[in-house]
N, C-alpha and C positions, 0 to 999 in steps of 0.2 A: 619696455620692460617691467617687470615685477619691481616689487618694494623689496624683496630679498636681493634679488639681484643688484639693485640700485645701492643697497648696503653693501653688497659684497665690494663694488667697485670704489664706494665714497671710502669704504675701508682701506683703500689702496691708495688713498689721496687724489682720486679720479672726482671731477666734479659733475653731478647727478642734477639734474630738474626736474619740474614733475609740470604735468600741464596745467593745474593751476597755480603755478608761481608765473611770477612776472616774469620779463624777459631779460631783467636783472639777477632776479634770485637763484641760487642753486646751493648746493651743501656738499661738505666734506665728512668725514667722521675721522675720532680717534678713539678707537677701542668703541667702546659703547657710545659716546656722545659725540651727538650731532655738531658741526660747527657751521652756522649760515654763512653766508659773504657779507654780514655787516657784524660777524663775531661773537653772535648771538650763539649761546651754547647750553642743550639741552641731553637730558639722556634718552636715547632713542626709543625704549620702552616706555616711557613717560608721553612724548610727543605722540605718538604712533596710536596710541591706547584708544581705541574706541572710533577711531578714523578709517571707516572701511573704504573711502576713497581714496587713501593712498594705498591701497592693493596693487594698484596697476597706475598706468599714465606715465610713466619714468622714462628719462631721454640721458643722454650725454649733453652737459651743458656745455655749448658752443658761443662765444663774445660776438659770434657771427650771425645771433640767433635774432639779435635787435632787429 
């Protein structure tokens, strides 16, 4: 899925992951703030700026992905 599709799901509290994340890594969002699985938080625009590789490659996170 695309970054914008992943953002919409993450803003609903649905865990999403990226193909470059490890099996344990995911993110959700509150407003425009990304919250990673380890509670690190960063503004969406700040984290994605200049990272063209984030444009696609997203999927729903599943603990069974391990």
